[in-house]
N, C-alpha and C positions, 0 to 999 in steps of 0.2 A: 496731453503729454503734445509738445510744439520740440522740434529738434531745429536748430540754431548751427549757426555756418560763420565761423569769421576766420577773420585772416593774419595771422602774427607769425614777424620772426623768428626762421629756423629753428636760432637757437639760442633764443630766447621761451619758443616752445621748449625748447629741450631743456633748458636752467630746472625752467619751470614745473614742467614734469618729473626730476629727476627726484627737489624738492620738495613735491607732494606723494611721491612714492614713498618718498625716507618719512612722513608722515601717514601713511597710508593713507590717502584719498585719492582719489583720482580729476582729470579732470573735470568731468562732469560734477561732480559732485564740488571740487570749488568751486566752479561757476553757479552751482545753486545751489552753495553760505552764501556768494557776495548777495545774489539776487535776495534770499533771507535777507542779509545785512538792507540790502536798501532797502524790504518791507519795513524791516524793522524800525527804521530808523526815519525810517521816509524819507528820505538825502542821502550823498550820496557818504558812506560812514570816513566817520575822521582820519582813522588814519591812509582813507587814499582823496579826501576829498586834498588840492592843490591847497589849500586855503591853510590850509593840516602845514604844511611841507616847513622844517624846523627849518630855513631857508631863510622862506617868506615871515615865519614867527617873529624867529630872527629881527625882521627889517623894520617891521608890525613893534618892537618891545625900545626900538630907535628912536622911532618918530615920535615913537607917545611919552621916553623922553625929550627929548629932545621939544616936543611940544609943550609938557608943563616945565621944562621951563624956561620956555617963552621965545624959545629961536626956530620956529615953525611961525609956518606962514597959515591960517585959516580960512577955508577955500569956501563958498555958496556952491549946495550941490543942484543939476541940474537937472529939472526935470525931463525924460523921455518924454 
């Protein structure tokens, strides 16, 4: 087993630690749960991935609606 050190804002750590404590989960346990979720999904968990942020999804739905109504402009993808 290895040891991981991270830097986080003191207030954020305290807030998260309180939430985890109320759930009976240690900080280490929460990090292990996050690692397990990444391994199982083979990706960043959807609830954390910024793509799935409600505001981003709202913007995507709006753009898709505009495209369906013929109000958008189609662009070719640029291959890197």
